[in-house]
MDAnalysis code that builds the backbone (N, CA, C; Angstrom):
import MDAnalysis as mda
import numpy as np

u = mda.Universe.empty(702, n_residues=234, atom_resindex=np.repeat(np.arange(234), 3), trajectory=True)
u.add_TopologyAttr("name", ["N", "CA", "C"] * 234)
u.add_TopologyAttr("resid", np.arange(1, 235))
u.add_TopologyAttr("resname", ["MET", "ASP", "LYS", "ILE", "TYR", "PHE", "VAL", "MET", "PRO", "ALA", "TYR", "ASN", "GLU", "GLU", "GLU", "ASN", "ILE", "GLU", "GLU", "VAL", "VAL", "ARG", "MET", "TRP", "HIS", "PRO", "VAL", "VAL", "GLU", "GLY", "VAL", "GLY", "GLY", "GLU", "SER", "ARG", "LEU", "VAL", "ILE", "ALA", "ASN", "ASP", "GLY", "SER", "LYS", "ASP", "ASN", "THR", "TYR", "ALA", "LYS", "MET", "LEU", "GLU", "LEU", "GLN", "LYS", "ALA", "TYR", "PRO", "LEU", "LEU", "VAL", "PRO", "LEU", "ASP", "LYS", "PRO", "ASN", "SER", "GLY", "HIS", "GLY", "ALA", "THR", "VAL", "LEU", "PHE", "LEU", "TYR", "ARG", "TYR", "ALA", "LEU", "GLU", "ASN", "GLY", "ALA", "ASP", "TYR", "ILE", "PHE", "GLN", "THR", "ASP", "SER", "ASP", "GLY", "GLN", "THR", "LEU", "PRO", "GLN", "GLU", "PHE", "ALA", "ALA", "PHE", "TYR", "GLU", "ASN", "ARG", "GLU", "GLU", "TYR", "ASP", "PHE", "VAL", "ILE", "GLY", "SER", "ARG", "LYS", "GLY", "ARG", "GLN", "ASP", "GLY", "LYS", "SER", "ARG", "VAL", "VAL", "VAL", "THR", "ARG", "VAL", "LEU", "ARG", "LEU", "VAL", "VAL", "TRP", "LEU", "MET", "PHE", "HIS", "VAL", "TRP", "VAL", "LYS", "ASP", "ALA", "ASN", "THR", "PRO", "PHE", "ARG", "LEU", "MET", "LYS", "ALA", "ASP", "ARG", "LEU", "LYS", "LYS", "ILE", "MET", "GLU", "VAL", "VAL", "PRO", "PRO", "ASP", "PHE", "PHE", "LEU", "SER", "ASN", "VAL", "ALA", "ILE", "SER", "ALA", "ILE", "ALA", "VAL", "ARG", "TRP", "LYS", "TYR", "ARG", "ILE", "LYS", "TRP", "ILE", "PRO", "VAL", "THR", "PHE", "ARG", "PRO", "ARG", "GLN", "GLY", "GLY", "VAL", "ASN", "SER", "ILE", "ASN", "LEU", "LYS", "ARG", "ILE", "PHE", "LYS", "ILE", "GLY", "TRP", "LYS", "ALA", "LEU", "GLY", "ASP", "PHE", "ARG", "LYS", "ILE", "VAL", "ARG", "GLY", "LEU"])
u.atoms.positions = np.array([
    [-36.240, -196.550, 89.688],
    [-36.916, -196.202, 90.945],
    [-36.066, -195.215, 91.730],
    [-36.717, -194.204, 92.308],
    [-35.994, -193.175, 93.049],
    [-35.310, -193.744, 94.283],
    [-34.105, -193.265, 94.505],
    [-33.349, -193.621, 95.710],
    [-33.344, -192.395, 96.611],
    [-34.173, -192.432, 97.642],
    [-34.308, -191.289, 98.542],
    [-33.691, -191.626, 99.892],
    [-32.798, -190.778, 100.343],
    [-32.248, -190.923, 101.685],
    [-32.996, -189.965, 102.610],
    [-33.699, -190.546, 103.580],
    [-34.385, -189.769, 104.612],
    [-33.372, -189.582, 105.739],
    [-32.954, -188.360, 105.992],
    [-31.875, -188.148, 106.961],
    [-32.354, -187.310, 108.143],
    [-31.860, -187.674, 109.332],
    [-32.237, -186.988, 110.569],
    [-31.034, -186.892, 111.503],
    [-30.747, -185.711, 112.032],
    [-29.765, -185.621, 113.109],
    [-30.446, -185.980, 114.429],
    [-29.691, -186.518, 115.373],
    [-30.269, -186.884, 116.670],
    [-29.291, -186.537, 117.785],
    [-29.792, -185.783, 118.758],
    [-28.979, -185.457, 119.935],
    [-29.851, -185.624, 121.176],
    [-29.482, -186.562, 122.018],
    [-30.232, -186.844, 123.249],
    [-31.721, -187.077, 122.962],
    [-31.994, -187.964, 121.999],
    [-33.379, -188.256, 121.620],
    [-33.818, -189.646, 122.081],
    [-33.278, -190.085, 123.194],
    [-33.616, -191.407, 123.725],
    [-35.125, -191.584, 123.899],
    [-35.806, -190.527, 124.317],
    [-37.243, -190.623, 124.575],
    [-38.065, -190.651, 123.287],
    [-37.505, -190.110, 122.198],
    [-38.274, -189.956, 120.965],
    [-37.917, -190.943, 119.866],
    [-36.707, -191.474, 119.870],
    [-36.164, -192.118, 118.684],
    [-36.968, -193.350, 118.251],
    [-37.462, -194.135, 119.203],
    [-38.203, -195.336, 118.826],
    [-39.498, -194.984, 118.096],
    [-40.236, -194.017, 118.620],
    [-41.489, -193.613, 117.995],
    [-41.239, -192.970, 116.637],
    [-40.176, -192.185, 116.527],
    [-39.854, -191.531, 115.253],
    [-39.521, -192.566, 114.184],
    [-38.716, -193.555, 114.540],
    [-38.386, -194.619, 113.585],
    [-39.639, -195.402, 113.212],
    [-40.469, -195.707, 114.185],
    [-41.708, -196.448, 113.923],
    [-42.600, -195.683, 112.952],
    [-42.637, -194.360, 113.065],
    [-43.483, -193.535, 112.209],
    [-42.924, -193.388, 110.796],
    [-41.610, -193.235, 110.680],
    [-41.013, -192.905, 109.388],
    [-40.567, -194.108, 108.566],
    [-40.276, -195.225, 109.204],
    [-39.790, -196.385, 108.459],
    [-40.787, -196.861, 107.389],
    [-42.103, -196.886, 107.662],
    [-43.046, -197.276, 106.611],
    [-43.031, -196.344, 105.400],
    [-42.732, -195.064, 105.620],
    [-42.650, -194.113, 104.500],
    [-41.491, -194.485, 103.596],
    [-40.358, -194.825, 104.204],
    [-39.182, -195.239, 103.437],
    [-39.485, -196.527, 102.683],
    [-40.146, -197.461, 103.345],
    [-40.544, -198.710, 102.692],
    [-41.459, -198.438, 101.504],
    [-42.344, -197.464, 101.660],
    [-43.285, -197.132, 100.599],
    [-42.601, -196.602, 99.358],
    [-41.525, -195.835, 99.553],
    [-40.752, -195.337, 98.408],
    [-40.046, -196.504, 97.724],
    [-39.516, -197.409, 98.530],
    [-38.922, -198.635, 98.015],
    [-37.538, -198.468, 97.428],
    [-37.119, -199.456, 96.651],
    [-35.794, -199.427, 96.043],
    [-34.691, -199.444, 97.079],
    [-33.691, -198.607, 96.861],
    [-32.550, -198.526, 97.771],
    [-32.671, -197.352, 98.740],
    [-33.877, -196.866, 98.940],
    [-34.086, -195.760, 99.873],
    [-33.756, -196.214, 101.293],
    [-33.302, -195.288, 102.109],
    [-32.891, -195.598, 103.474],
    [-33.307, -194.489, 104.442],
    [-33.474, -194.872, 105.707],
    [-33.688, -193.927, 106.798],
    [-32.373, -193.831, 107.556],
    [-31.677, -192.704, 107.412],
    [-30.338, -192.548, 107.987],
    [-30.403, -191.540, 109.133],
    [-30.053, -191.993, 110.321],
    [-30.080, -191.120, 111.505],
    [-28.677, -191.054, 112.093],
    [-28.190, -189.836, 112.245],
    [-26.841, -189.642, 112.783],
    [-26.918, -189.191, 114.235],
    [-26.364, -189.985, 115.120],
    [-26.272, -189.626, 116.530],
    [-25.137, -188.625, 116.703],
    [-25.480, -187.412, 117.139],
    [-24.510, -186.326, 117.242],
    [-23.894, -186.274, 118.650],
    [-23.197, -187.344, 119.018],
    [-22.512, -187.365, 120.314],
    [-23.449, -187.242, 121.496],
    [-24.592, -187.905, 121.432],
    [-25.561, -187.828, 122.529],
    [-24.962, -188.304, 123.850],
    [-25.482, -187.730, 124.943],
    [-25.031, -188.121, 126.273],
    [-25.955, -189.174, 126.897],
    [-26.997, -189.538, 126.162],
    [-27.908, -190.571, 126.662],
    [-27.752, -191.838, 125.806],
    [-28.768, -192.671, 125.777],
    [-28.683, -193.954, 125.071],
    [-29.292, -193.917, 123.663],
    [-29.285, -192.747, 123.042],
    [-29.880, -192.620, 121.704],
    [-29.277, -193.620, 120.722],
    [-27.959, -193.682, 120.642],
    [-27.318, -194.536, 119.640],
    [-27.552, -196.020, 119.942],
    [-27.496, -196.395, 121.207],
    [-27.744, -197.796, 121.584],
    [-29.156, -198.216, 121.188],
    [-30.126, -197.312, 121.369],
    [-31.497, -197.628, 120.987],
    [-31.611, -197.756, 119.477],
    [-30.884, -196.912, 118.732],
    [-30.902, -197.000, 117.281],
    [-30.375, -198.349, 116.804],
    [-29.300, -198.811, 117.414],
    [-28.736, -200.108, 117.034],
    [-29.726, -201.234, 117.318],
    [-30.435, -201.130, 118.420],
    [-31.435, -202.142, 118.757],
    [-32.603, -202.090, 117.771],
    [-33.014, -200.881, 117.411],
    [-34.135, -200.715, 116.489],
    [-33.818, -201.250, 115.096],
    [-32.550, -201.216, 114.727],
    [-32.138, -201.677, 113.404],
    [-32.516, -203.140, 113.162],
    [-32.604, -203.915, 114.231],
    [-32.957, -205.334, 114.105],
    [-34.387, -205.511, 113.603],
    [-35.244, -204.578, 113.958],
    [-36.653, -204.666, 113.554],
    [-36.966, -203.813, 112.332],
    [-36.098, -202.832, 112.061],
    [-36.335, -201.914, 110.947],
    [-35.126, -201.960, 110.004],
    [-35.151, -202.827, 109.011],
    [-33.973, -203.092, 108.173],
    [-33.504, -201.930, 107.305],
    [-34.358, -200.959, 107.043],
    [-33.949, -199.821, 106.212],
    [-33.339, -198.693, 107.047],
    [-33.291, -198.886, 108.352],
    [-32.666, -197.901, 109.242],
    [-31.151, -198.042, 109.202],
    [-30.468, -196.909, 109.020],
    [-28.999, -196.878, 109.034],
    [-28.563, -195.958, 110.172],
    [-28.154, -196.509, 111.324],
    [-27.683, -195.663, 112.430],
    [-26.217, -195.267, 112.215],
    [-25.928, -193.995, 112.366],
    [-24.557, -193.502, 112.283],
    [-24.200, -192.852, 113.613],
    [-22.934, -192.903, 113.964],
    [-22.467, -192.281, 115.204],
    [-21.322, -191.341, 114.883],
    [-21.311, -190.169, 115.502],
    [-20.278, -189.175, 115.244],
    [-20.086, -188.309, 116.480],
    [-18.916, -187.659, 116.591],
    [-18.706, -186.722, 117.695],
    [-19.663, -185.543, 117.591],
    [-19.962, -184.936, 118.708],
    [-20.877, -183.801, 118.723],
    [-20.315, -182.622, 117.945],
    [-21.139, -182.069, 117.049],
    [-20.720, -180.891, 116.275],
    [-21.857, -179.897, 116.091],
    [-23.028, -180.211, 116.636],
    [-24.162, -179.314, 116.502],
    [-25.096, -179.736, 115.371],
    [-26.305, -179.197, 115.405],
    [-27.359, -179.589, 114.465],
    [-26.969, -179.328, 113.016],
    [-26.546, -178.104, 112.708],
    [-26.257, -177.745, 111.318],
    [-25.141, -178.564, 110.714],
    [-24.054, -178.732, 111.463],
    [-22.930, -179.517, 110.956],
    [-23.325, -180.980, 110.767],
    [-24.193, -181.486, 111.640],
    [-24.647, -182.874, 111.507],
    [-25.553, -183.036, 110.289],
    [-26.387, -182.044, 110.029],
    [-27.211, -182.069, 108.824],
    [-26.322, -182.122, 107.578],
    [-25.280, -181.317, 107.542],
    [-24.361, -181.324, 106.400],
    [-23.630, -182.659, 106.296],
    [-23.260, -183.228, 107.434],
    [-22.644, -184.562, 107.463],
    [-23.575, -185.587, 106.813],
    [-24.846, -185.519, 107.128],
    [-25.827, -186.433, 106.561],
    [-26.020, -186.200, 105.066],
    [-26.037, -184.945, 104.659],
    [-26.174, -184.646, 103.230],
    [-24.990, -185.228, 102.454],
    [-23.785, -185.059, 102.997],
    [-22.602, -185.608, 102.322],
    [-22.694, -187.134, 102.247],
    [-23.144, -187.751, 103.325],
    [-23.286, -189.214, 103.348],
    [-24.259, -189.669, 102.259],
    [-25.381, -188.992, 102.157],
    [-26.380, -189.355, 101.153],
    [-25.840, -189.175, 99.738],
    [-25.131, -188.081, 99.512],
    [-24.556, -187.830, 98.190],
    [-23.502, -188.877, 97.843],
    [-22.668, -189.213, 98.820],
    [-21.608, -190.208, 98.585],
    [-22.177, -191.597, 98.308],
    [-23.398, -191.850, 98.786],
    [-24.019, -193.156, 98.586],
    [-25.018, -193.167, 97.430],
    [-24.942, -192.144, 96.605],
    [-25.691, -192.143, 95.360],
    [-27.175, -191.867, 95.447],
    [-27.602, -191.104, 96.443],
    [-29.014, -190.757, 96.551],
    [-29.441, -189.880, 95.373],
    [-30.655, -190.101, 94.889],
    [-31.239, -189.238, 93.856],
    [-31.896, -188.024, 94.497],
    [-32.489, -188.257, 95.643],
    [-33.151, -187.197, 96.413],
    [-32.748, -187.350, 97.873],
    [-32.792, -186.229, 98.577],
    [-32.510, -186.248, 100.013],
    [-33.664, -185.538, 100.718],
    [-34.241, -186.222, 101.696],
    [-35.299, -185.629, 102.507],
    [-34.772, -185.471, 103.921],
    [-34.890, -184.265, 104.463],
    [-34.396, -184.028, 105.816],
    [-35.528, -183.603, 106.742],
    [-35.571, -184.211, 107.903],
    [-36.418, -183.739, 108.983],
    [-35.675, -184.020, 110.283],
    [-36.257, -183.637, 111.417],
    [-35.594, -183.846, 112.705],
    [-36.170, -185.074, 113.408],
    [-35.478, -185.506, 114.451],
    [-35.840, -186.756, 115.137],
    [-36.554, -186.509, 116.463],
    [-37.143, -185.331, 116.627],
    [-37.809, -185.001, 117.888],
    [-39.322, -185.181, 117.831],
    [-39.822, -185.682, 116.702],
    [-41.247, -185.971, 116.595],
    [-42.140, -184.781, 116.320],
    [-41.568, -183.642, 115.934],
    [-42.375, -182.451, 115.704],
    [-43.050, -182.441, 114.330],
    [-42.553, -183.251, 113.393],
    [-43.130, -183.280, 112.052],
    [-43.891, -184.578, 111.820],
    [-44.768, -184.580, 110.826],
    [-45.659, -185.703, 110.578],
    [-45.309, -186.410, 109.270],
    [-45.064, -187.725, 109.314],
    [-44.701, -188.456, 108.108],
    [-45.785, -188.479, 107.040],
    [-47.050, -188.380, 107.436],
    [-48.128, -188.427, 106.449],
    [-48.120, -187.200, 105.534],
    [-47.387, -186.157, 105.909],
    [-47.311, -184.967, 105.065],
    [-46.209, -185.072, 104.006],
    [-45.457, -186.159, 104.034],
    [-44.396, -186.344, 103.043],
    [-44.955, -186.575, 101.642],
    [-46.122, -187.193, 101.531],
    [-46.679, -187.577, 100.236],
    [-46.770, -186.396, 99.273],
    [-47.200, -185.236, 99.769],
    [-47.327, -184.059, 98.909],
    [-45.973, -183.612, 98.377],
    [-44.932, -183.809, 99.179],
    [-43.576, -183.444, 98.757],
    [-43.102, -184.407, 97.664],
    [-43.359, -185.683, 97.878],
    [-42.947, -186.709, 96.924],
    [-43.620, -186.502, 95.561],
    [-44.875, -186.098, 95.585],
    [-45.618, -185.878, 94.344],
    [-45.031, -184.736, 93.513],
    [-44.338, -183.811, 94.150],
    [-43.784, -182.647, 93.448],
    [-42.290, -182.771, 93.157],
    [-41.719, -183.936, 93.396],
    [-40.262, -184.087, 93.332],
    [-39.691, -183.859, 91.931],
    [-40.396, -184.225, 90.888],
    [-39.854, -184.111, 89.542],
    [-39.984, -182.698, 88.989],
    [-41.051, -182.024, 89.352],
    [-41.300, -180.687, 88.816],
    [-40.439, -179.615, 89.476],
    [-40.007, -179.858, 90.721],
    [-39.256, -178.855, 91.477],
    [-37.907, -179.404, 91.935],
    [-36.932, -178.486, 92.085],
    [-35.609, -178.869, 92.587],
    [-35.631, -179.033, 94.105],
    [-36.387, -178.173, 94.761],
    [-36.522, -178.201, 96.223],
    [-37.999, -178.081, 96.572],
    [-38.466, -178.956, 97.443],
    [-39.804, -178.827, 98.013],
    [-39.591, -178.652, 99.508],
    [-39.956, -177.478, 100.016],
    [-39.623, -177.111, 101.395],
    [-40.893, -176.791, 102.171],
    [-40.943, -177.245, 103.399],
    [-42.092, -176.990, 104.243],
    [-42.123, -175.560, 104.761],
    [-43.332, -175.061, 104.927],
    [-43.551, -173.771, 105.568],
    [-44.397, -174.039, 106.803],
    [-43.820, -173.804, 107.978],
    [-44.474, -174.197, 109.221],
    [-45.715, -173.355, 109.505],
    [-46.849, -174.028, 109.681],
    [-48.121, -173.350, 109.935],
    [-48.563, -173.621, 111.376],
    [-49.148, -172.632, 112.009],
    [-49.659, -172.822, 113.358],
    [-48.655, -173.462, 114.288],
    [-47.447, -172.946, 114.287],
    [-46.373, -173.575, 115.059],
    [-46.717, -173.696, 116.536],
    [-46.320, -174.844, 117.108],
    [-46.626, -175.125, 118.507],
    [-45.352, -175.269, 119.351],
    [-44.259, -174.676, 118.861],
    [-42.991, -174.816, 119.587],
    [-42.601, -173.547, 120.338],
    [-43.576, -172.655, 120.591],
    [-43.311, -171.481, 121.419],
    [-43.202, -170.190, 120.613],
    [-43.687, -169.099, 121.209],
    [-43.677, -167.802, 120.525],
    [-42.263, -167.311, 120.250],
    [-41.321, -167.629, 121.154],
    [-39.949, -167.149, 120.962],
    [-39.349, -167.701, 119.674],
    [-39.683, -168.961, 119.353],
    [-39.170, -169.569, 118.121],
    [-39.777, -168.901, 116.889],
    [-41.037, -168.503, 116.985],
    [-41.680, -167.808, 115.869],
    [-40.990, -166.474, 115.623],
    [-40.674, -165.766, 116.707],
    [-39.981, -164.477, 116.585],
    [-38.615, -164.669, 115.948],
    [-37.886, -165.699, 116.385],
    [-36.561, -165.978, 115.822],
    [-36.667, -166.226, 114.321],
    [-37.679, -166.983, 113.887],
    [-37.850, -167.282, 112.465],
    [-38.092, -166.010, 111.665],
    [-38.892, -165.094, 112.212],
    [-39.177, -163.840, 111.513],
    [-37.935, -162.963, 111.412],
    [-37.174, -162.911, 112.493],
    [-35.933, -162.138, 112.470],
    [-34.954, -162.749, 111.468],
    [-34.890, -164.067, 111.468],
    [-33.989, -164.769, 110.554],
    [-34.352, -164.482, 109.102],
    [-35.647, -164.415, 108.803],
    [-36.100, -164.096, 107.453],
    [-35.588, -162.716, 107.025],
    [-35.598, -161.773, 107.961],
    [-35.103, -160.427, 107.668],
    [-33.595, -160.433, 107.459],
    [-32.871, -161.186, 108.299],
    [-31.418, -161.279, 108.163],
    [-31.044, -161.874, 106.801],
    [-31.750, -162.911, 106.390],
    [-31.485, -163.530, 105.084],
    [-31.710, -162.522, 103.965],
    [-32.764, -161.729, 104.080],
    [-33.035, -160.711, 103.053],
    [-31.911, -159.676, 103.007],
    [-31.435, -159.265, 104.174],
    [-30.359, -158.266, 104.224],
    [-29.046, -158.807, 103.665],
    [-28.761, -160.087, 103.942],
    [-27.480, -160.658, 103.539],
    [-27.493, -161.198, 102.115],
    [-28.562, -161.892, 101.739],
    [-28.617, -162.560, 100.432],
    [-29.474, -161.807, 99.409],
    [-30.223, -160.804, 99.906],
    [-31.117, -160.019, 99.038],
    [-32.187, -160.886, 98.385],
    [-32.674, -161.860, 99.120],
    [-33.790, -162.686, 98.669],
    [-34.758, -162.862, 99.840],
    [-36.030, -163.054, 99.508],
    [-37.051, -163.266, 100.530],
    [-37.363, -164.751, 100.590],
    [-37.070, -165.363, 101.728],
    [-37.263, -166.800, 101.896],
    [-38.408, -167.029, 102.882],
    [-39.378, -167.789, 102.471],
    [-40.611, -167.951, 103.249],
    [-40.358, -168.539, 104.630],
    [-39.623, -169.630, 104.700],
    [-39.310, -170.274, 105.988],
    [-37.971, -170.991, 105.802],
    [-36.895, -170.274, 106.048],
    [-35.554, -170.712, 105.635],
    [-35.060, -171.957, 106.356],
    [-35.492, -172.161, 107.591],
    [-34.863, -173.192, 108.418],
    [-35.764, -174.401, 108.669],
    [-36.807, -174.578, 107.873],
    [-37.746, -175.669, 108.112],
    [-37.072, -177.040, 108.017],
    [-37.189, -177.865, 109.057],
    [-36.632, -179.221, 108.994],
    [-37.622, -180.199, 108.363],
    [-38.022, -179.901, 107.137],
    [-38.929, -180.758, 106.380],
    [-38.763, -180.357, 104.927],
    [-37.821, -181.028, 104.238],
    [-37.460, -180.599, 102.884],
    [-37.001, -181.775, 102.036],
    [-37.462, -181.789, 100.787],
    [-37.069, -182.808, 99.814],
    [-36.276, -182.109, 98.720],
    [-35.036, -182.582, 98.476],
    [-34.129, -181.878, 97.582],
    [-33.533, -182.810, 96.539],
    [-33.429, -182.341, 95.311],
    [-32.735, -183.108, 94.287],
    [-31.246, -183.120, 94.618],
    [-30.662, -184.288, 94.604],
    [-29.279, -184.436, 95.050],
    [-28.301, -183.615, 94.223],
    [-28.485, -183.567, 92.904],
    [-27.528, -182.841, 92.066],
    [-27.559, -181.351, 92.329],
    [-28.740, -180.808, 92.636],
    [-28.853, -179.380, 92.962],
    [-28.232, -179.088, 94.324],
    [-28.534, -179.954, 95.289],
    [-27.970, -179.761, 96.630],
    [-26.451, -179.848, 96.593],
    [-25.917, -180.748, 95.798],
    [-24.466, -180.930, 95.719],
    [-23.774, -179.636, 95.300],
    [-24.357, -178.908, 94.357],
    [-23.754, -177.653, 93.899],
    [-23.758, -176.604, 95.010],
    [-24.850, -176.560, 95.771],
    [-24.924, -175.600, 96.875],
    [-23.943, -175.960, 97.975],
    [-23.779, -177.243, 98.228],
    [-22.862, -177.701, 99.278],
    [-21.429, -177.248, 99.030],
    [-21.101, -176.979, 97.806],
    [-19.742, -176.555, 97.468],
    [-19.407, -175.180, 98.026],
    [-20.414, -174.378, 98.367],
    [-20.155, -173.020, 98.863],
    [-20.580, -172.833, 100.321],
    [-21.071, -173.892, 100.951],
    [-21.464, -173.811, 102.365],
    [-20.376, -174.453, 103.218],
    [-19.843, -173.738, 104.219],
    [-18.801, -174.301, 105.092],
    [-19.259, -175.610, 105.733],
    [-18.387, -176.596, 105.880],
    [-18.778, -177.922, 106.372],
    [-19.271, -177.945, 107.811],
    [-18.945, -176.915, 108.605],
    [-19.364, -176.886, 110.007],
    [-20.396, -175.788, 110.270],
    [-21.058, -175.315, 109.230],
    [-21.977, -174.189, 109.356],
    [-23.210, -174.593, 110.155],
    [-23.532, -173.853, 111.210],
    [-24.614, -174.247, 112.104],
    [-25.982, -174.062, 111.448],
    [-26.203, -172.927, 110.793],
    [-27.497, -172.657, 110.155],
    [-27.457, -173.129, 108.706],
    [-27.124, -174.392, 108.529],
    [-26.898, -174.935, 107.191],
    [-28.146, -174.891, 106.316],
    [-29.295, -175.275, 106.852],
    [-30.504, -175.255, 106.042],
    [-30.907, -173.839, 105.650],
    [-30.613, -172.876, 106.503],
    [-30.896, -171.479, 106.180],
    [-30.077, -171.056, 104.963],
    [-28.788, -171.341, 105.005],
    [-27.910, -170.983, 103.889],
    [-28.336, -171.695, 102.610],
    [-28.673, -172.969, 102.712],
    [-29.078, -173.738, 101.532],
    [-30.361, -173.166, 100.933],
    [-31.331, -172.827, 101.765],
    [-32.584, -172.241, 101.272],
    [-32.327, -170.915, 100.579],
    [-31.521, -170.060, 101.207],
    [-31.247, -168.741, 100.653],
    [-30.524, -168.832, 99.312],
    [-29.551, -169.723, 99.228],
    [-28.797, -169.884, 97.980],
    [-29.699, -170.447, 96.882],
    [-30.536, -171.406, 97.233],
    [-31.448, -171.988, 96.249],
    [-32.378, -170.931, 95.659],
    [-32.880, -170.032, 96.509],
    [-33.731, -168.946, 96.027],
    [-32.916, -167.975, 95.180],
    [-31.737, -167.625, 95.658],
    [-30.895, -166.673, 94.929],
    [-30.484, -167.219, 93.561],
    [-30.207, -168.501, 93.478],
    [-29.814, -169.117, 92.203],
    [-31.016, -169.461, 91.327],
    [-32.204, -169.083, 91.808],
    [-33.440, -169.262, 91.037],
    [-33.736, -170.735, 90.712],
    [-33.437, -171.605, 91.649],
    [-33.854, -172.987, 91.509],
    [-35.379, -173.047, 91.623],
    [-35.942, -174.093, 91.088],
    [-37.397, -174.276, 91.149],
    [-37.758, -174.765, 92.556],
    [-38.492, -173.937, 93.286],
    [-38.815, -174.236, 94.686],
    [-40.317, -174.170, 94.901],
    [-40.832, -175.157, 95.601],
    [-42.237, -175.143, 95.993],
    [-42.319, -175.171, 97.517],
    [-43.122, -174.280, 98.084],
    [-43.319, -174.232, 99.526],
    [-44.663, -174.867, 99.850],
    [-44.663, -175.806, 100.766],
    [-45.880, -176.505, 101.160],
    [-46.062, -176.361, 102.669],
    [-47.236, -175.918, 103.125],
    [-47.473, -175.812, 104.573],
    [-47.348, -177.166, 105.263],
    [-46.682, -177.177, 106.412],
    [-46.538, -178.410, 107.190],
    [-46.863, -178.142, 108.654],
    [-47.283, -179.185, 109.324],
    [-47.566, -179.118, 110.754],
    [-46.254, -179.135, 111.533],
    [-46.203, -178.373, 112.612],
    [-45.005, -178.370, 113.451],
    [-45.461, -178.433, 114.900],
    [-45.409, -179.650, 115.461],
    [-45.923, -179.912, 116.797],
    [-44.906, -179.549, 117.875],
    [-45.334, -179.552, 119.145],
    [-44.362, -179.402, 120.230],
    [-43.420, -180.610, 120.230],
    [-42.224, -180.433, 120.767],
    [-41.302, -181.561, 120.941],
    [-42.026, -182.669, 121.689],
    [-41.882, -183.915, 121.204],
    [-42.655, -185.024, 121.750],
    [-42.024, -185.672, 122.980],
    [-40.822, -185.265, 123.327],
    [-40.161, -185.810, 124.508],
    [-38.772, -185.225, 124.627],
    [-38.158, -185.372, 125.787],
    [-36.815, -184.843, 125.974],
    [-36.810, -183.328, 126.147],
    [-35.611, -182.771, 126.154],
    [-35.439, -181.341, 126.388],
    [-34.756, -180.700, 125.194],
    [-35.273, -179.563, 124.764],
    [-34.659, -178.839, 123.661],
    [-33.292, -178.332, 124.080],
    [-32.275, -178.575, 123.246],
    [-30.907, -178.187, 123.614],
    [-30.583, -176.741, 123.245],
    [-31.526, -176.051, 122.582],
    [-31.286, -174.676, 122.148],
    [-32.154, -173.726, 122.949],
    [-31.524, -172.740, 123.625],
    [-32.271, -171.712, 124.326],
    [-32.039, -170.362, 123.646],
    [-32.750, -169.336, 124.088],
    [-32.675, -168.032, 123.428],
    [-31.270, -167.436, 123.472],
    [-30.565, -167.627, 124.597],
    [-29.212, -167.098, 124.712],
    [-28.298, -167.723, 123.663],
    [-28.426, -169.035, 123.497],
    [-27.605, -169.729, 122.511],
    [-28.011, -169.343, 121.089],
    [-29.331, -169.158, 120.880],
    [-29.814, -168.734, 119.570],
    [-29.198, -167.391, 119.194],
    [-29.107, -166.457, 120.158],
    [-28.519, -165.145, 119.888],
    [-27.051, -165.282, 119.479],
    [-26.319, -166.130, 120.208],
    [-24.904, -166.330, 119.885],
    [-24.731, -166.937, 118.495],
    [-25.582, -167.917, 118.200],
    [-25.520, -168.562, 116.889],
    [-25.834, -167.554, 115.789],
    [-26.867, -166.748, 116.025],
    [-27.262, -165.741, 115.030],
    [-26.171, -164.719, 114.779],
    [-25.499, -164.287, 115.850],
    [-24.429, -163.298, 115.706],
    [-23.276, -163.866, 114.889],
    [-22.912, -165.107, 115.165],
    [-21.849, -165.756, 114.406],
    [-22.264, -165.960, 112.950],
    [-23.561, -166.271, 112.768],
    [-24.049, -166.542, 111.413],
    [-23.917, -165.332, 110.508],
    [-24.012, -164.136, 111.064],
    [-23.878, -162.935, 110.246],
    [-22.535, -162.921, 109.517],
    [-21.473, -163.221, 110.264],
    [-20.150, -163.265, 109.652],
    [-20.036, -164.395, 108.647],
    [-20.611, -165.549, 108.990],
    [-20.563, -166.693, 108.076],
    [-21.352, -166.423, 106.806],
    [-22.499, -165.763, 106.941],
    [-23.301, -165.419, 105.764],
    [-22.506, -164.507, 104.828],
    [-21.779, -163.559, 105.406],
    [-20.980, -162.648, 104.578],
    [-19.954, -163.418, 103.754],
    [-19.296, -164.410, 104.379],
    [-18.310, -165.207, 103.670],
    [-18.950, -165.998, 102.524],
    [-20.133, -166.551, 102.793],
    [-20.822, -167.320, 101.764],
    [-21.211, -166.424, 100.595],
    [-21.795, -165.259, 100.912],
    [-22.231, -164.340, 99.857],
    [-21.069, -163.903, 98.977],
    [-19.906, -163.668, 99.595],
    [-18.723, -163.270, 98.809],
    [-18.296, -164.358, 97.838],
    [-18.604, -165.621, 98.172],
    [-18.199, -166.724, 97.315],
    [-19.198, -167.103, 96.245],
    [-20.365, -166.448, 96.252],
    [-21.406, -166.785, 95.276],
    [-21.118, -166.153, 93.913],
])
């Protein structure tokens, strides 16, 4: 039976975390075996981690982790390493802000054996026009740096074979902010078997987004240098 680790980073998600766990825990139960829902609290300033500990009493497959703040990308990589170290066969990543729908996981699960990576492509996005523009610019940057065309590089809805992800992790810096972007680009460049499936992307269901356009620009500028280092190591 497949051992799938469903992993989510969480930062100041006190308003969302209970509903997200309620929605996703049945999916993990449905997969069965030793699958787990692992959520890493990234140094939240609210009661996110305390709520996770309380929720664990009612949701036995939930694994709450706590860590110092390091940003979304570094926390995603932290979760990937945790899943690999605990013997996951597959790793599924999404975010804990309620923007994605658990009922869309089934199509990803059905394609897990035929493909190395099954990645969502966000359709009809409802998280603001500025985010859509950033995604399009990012697609161009990935093409310029990696010389590959990636449909939606940063989608937080992806099912990955652990052995394939492990090889990519060897060339991605442990604190890299745009970690999923780098992983998607490398997977395409290395010609892994990838299937893109359209997914719904709703507005944030509660709380405040911690990323604004000014910060996105700074992250993007830094990423250019980081991408160059990664490409040199491929």
